[in-house]
N, C-alpha and C positions, 0 to 999 in steps of 0.2 A: 888817227882820228878815233874818238870814242863816241858811243851813243847807246840808245836803248836796245839796239839789236846789232848783230855782228855782220850780217850779210846786207850790204847797202843796196844790192840789186834786188832784194827781197824784203821791202818794207812791210811792216805789220799793217793789218786792217785797222781802219779808224772806226771804232765801234760806235762812238758818239755821233759822228757824222752819218754813218749808216743808218742809225736809229732816227735821226732827224729827217733823213731823206725818205725812209720807207715806212716808218710807224707814224702814220698820219691819220687824222680824223676821217672816218668813213672809208678807210682803206682796208685791204685784206689783213695786213700784218698788224698784230697786237703786241708783239714782243720780239726783240732781236738780241740775241746773245752771242758774243764772240768769245770762245774759250781757247786758251793757249794750246791745249792738247787734250785729245780724247781718243778712246778706242774706236768709237763709232758715232757719228752725229745722228744716224738713223736710230741707233739704240737709246741715245739721249732723248730724242723727241718721243720715241715710243714710250719710255718711262714717264715723261711728262704727260703724254696722253692718257696713260692709265691713271694718273694722279688727277685727271680732270682739267688739264690745260685747255684753254680756249683755242679755237681755230686761228691760225695766223701766227703761231709761235715759229720763230726762225732760230736755229742753232747752227752756227758755222765755227769751224776749228782751224786754228793756224796749222795744226798738225794732226793727222788722223793715222793711228797706228794699227787699227784692226778693222778697217772698213770692209764692207762686202759689196760685191757686185752681183749680177744676176748669176743664177746657178751656183751660188755659194763661193764664187771667186773672191779672192782677197783684193783689197784696194787700199793702198797706203801711199804716202808721199812724204818728201822731206819737209821740214818746217817752212811755211810761207811760200811754198813752191807751186801751190795750186789752190783750187777751191773745193772745199768739202763742206756741203750745206745741206740741211734737211729742213722741211717745212710740214707743219701739222695742218692737215685739211680735215674738214668734217662735212663731206657732201651728203646730200640726201640719200644717194645710192652709189655704191661702188661700181665702176665701169672699167672695162678693158681699155677704154680710150684715155684713162688718166695717165698711165705711163707715157703714152704717145704725146699727150698734151705737154708733159713735162719735157720731153725730148724737143719738141718744137720750140719751147721757150729757151732751152739751152742752145740750140743751133742758131736761132735768130739773134740771141745775145752775142754769141761768138762772131757771127758774120758782121754785125753792126759795130762792135767795138774793136775787135781784133782785125777786121777786114781780111779774113781768110775764107776760102770757099769750103766751109763746113757743110756736110750733108748728114743724113740719118741712115743708118742701117737698121732695118726693122728688128726690134720694135723701137729702140731708142738709144743705140750707140752713136755717139758723135764722132764722125770721121773726117780727117783732113788728108787729102792725097792717098786715100786707101788705108790709112793708119788710124788707130784709135786714139782720139783725144780725150774722150770722157765717156762716162756712162751714167745711167740712171737706174735706182733701185726704188720701186714703189711697193710698199708693204701695208697690209691692213691689220689693225689691232683693235679688236673690239668695236668695229664699226668706224673707227677713225682711220685716216690714210696718212701715212708718213712718206713723203716724197723726197728722196735724197738724190743729189747730184754731185758727181765728182769730175773735175776738169784739170787736166795737166796744164799748167801755165808757163812756168819757167824752168821745168826740168831739163837737165842736160842729158846727152847721150848715155852717159854712164849711170844716170839716175832712173832711166825708164824702167818700169816694172817688167816689161816684156819687149822683145825686139820689134813686135808689130805695133807698139805704141808710139806716140809723138807728143809734142807739147807745142803751145803757141809760140814759144820762142824759136823752137827748132822749125816750125812751119813758116817763119818769117812774118810774124804778126806785126802789123802797124802799131799796135798798142797792146802790151802785156801787163797792164796795171790791173791788179785784182779788184781794187775798189770799183771803178766804173763797170767792170765786167760783172761783178756780183750784183751791183744795182740794176744793171740792164737785165740780167737773168730773172731777178726777183720781180721786177716790174712786168716783164713779159709773161711770167708765170701768173702773176695776179690778174693781169688783163685777160689772158686766155681762160683762166679758171673761172673768172667772173662771168665772162660771155657764155661759157659752156654751162655753168650752174644756172644762169638766168634763162637759158634755152632749155632747161629741163633735162640736161645731160644729152641732148641731141647733137651728135657730131656734125650733121649737115647744117642744121639751123644756126649753129654757133660759128660756123666757118671752119671748124677745126679740121674736118676731114679734108677739105680742099687744100688747106694750108699744109697739112701733113703730107699729102701726096706730092706737093711741089718740092718738099725737102727730102723725100724718101728716095735714096739712091738704089734701093733694093728692087724697086719695080721695073720690069722690063729686062731684068737680068737672069742669067742662069744661076741658080743657087743650089746649095745642098742644105737640107734642113736635118740637123741631128736632133732626133726626137727621144722622149722618155722611153726607157726599155731598150737602149742600144739599137734603136731603129734609125734609118736615115731615108730621106727621099731627095731625089734630084729632079729639077724641072725649072720652068720659067715662072718667076714671081709676076703675077699679072695685076693684083688688086689687094686693097685692104678692105675687108667687108664691114658691115654695120656694127659689128662687135669689136672691131680693132684687130681681127685675125688676118694673118698673111694668106693670101690665096695663091697656091701653086698648082699649075695645071688644072685649075678648076676646083681644087679641094682646099678648104680653109684649115689653118692650123693655129691653135691658140698659144702653144708653148713649144718653142724650138729654138736651138742655136743655129743662127743663119751663117753660112759661109758663102761669100760672093765668089763664084767661079770665073776664072779669066776666060 
């Protein structure tokens, strides 16, 4: 059998159908581009932002070869094996809640479409069965916000970037089709962002804080926070404060690598 792609289990995204579904009048999204390969969708959207692109630009790639996660970690995947997507947002003010908002959109999309019990590790790592399914990188460029999401969809064991990772296929997803997953992710992001923006960035009034706390598996657990300057703190994570910081034993932390302790 021959066709436009070689791996029949990994069909390409349907760019025209995605645009018809998501770039609609009065919606958040103004343009949606599917590129065969890129170094980083976040870098592509950041470049477009500097050139004056409107809020709502979406760039997704069939293959990302030099993506970045939090703390400078690399994030790459085989062709058509996952979702690598970035969105340009232009909120009135930048908030520590924006990365958490994007994490909520990702975990809810995964739960709805793939029907797996995905949760969030603060601030926005998507976990399934304790293993990392995906992550979010939110960056600020001259007042614009670039929100990037990476999700492992059909990666096999020998394709995982690290042993602690997983994919929807390995997690037994009911549906590992990237098209409906990407649509659900972008729709939930648009809904959550619009509510948050219309509430003046208030995480309580918009319902964001309540929703995040429901999905966050870090709360109530013993954790270790690896902090800047080679410092670490161990304690119980009890809350996420009004600025989106994790609270451990009564003290808030804005930047840390969280390790869930058994």
